[in-house]
C-alpha positions, 0 to 999 in steps of 0.5 A: 499499500502507498504512504502518498498522500491523495490530494483534490487538486483544482486546476484554473485556466486563465483565458487570454485577455483582460480577465473578464473571462472566469478561469476554465476548471478542471477538479481532480480527486485522489491525485497523488502528492508523487504525481508530476504538476505537468503530468496531471495537467496533460493529462486531462486538458492538453489542447494542443496549444503550444504557446508556454505554460505557466503553473502558479499558487496563490501564496496565502494569507494574502490581501484580496486586492492585491493577491501574489502568486508563487510560480511552481516548477512543472516537472515538480512533484505535487508533494514538493511544489506545496512544501512549505505553502500554505493550503486552505481546503485543497490547493488551486494551480492556475495554469497561464499562458506567457502572453497573460503572466504579466496579470499574475504579480509573482512573489519574488523569493530571494535567498542571500548566501551565507557570507564567509566571516572573514569576508565580513571584515 
């Protein structure tokens, strides 16, 4: 028996344009945490459009009038994508084409490398 967690996952395909159309929703039940995000997407939603897709999770908590998104690597597993994230009820993954990416402010995570003590003198 597998020890992997099974998730309910909502994919939200964002339409091109000004954002006036609601996203197309696909809700999947019993998605293994070991499943790659891109594999789950391609199994159910590949539409033949070859424009680059980006997978985003909304940062929680976050004010509704200033949402921030975290881009996840499409080749990572659901477990890797959700590590350290706050999830309320189930993850909602926004699927955004490159041409619409500017409508989704992304959280920039910067990591400063540790400097050796000798370089601080």
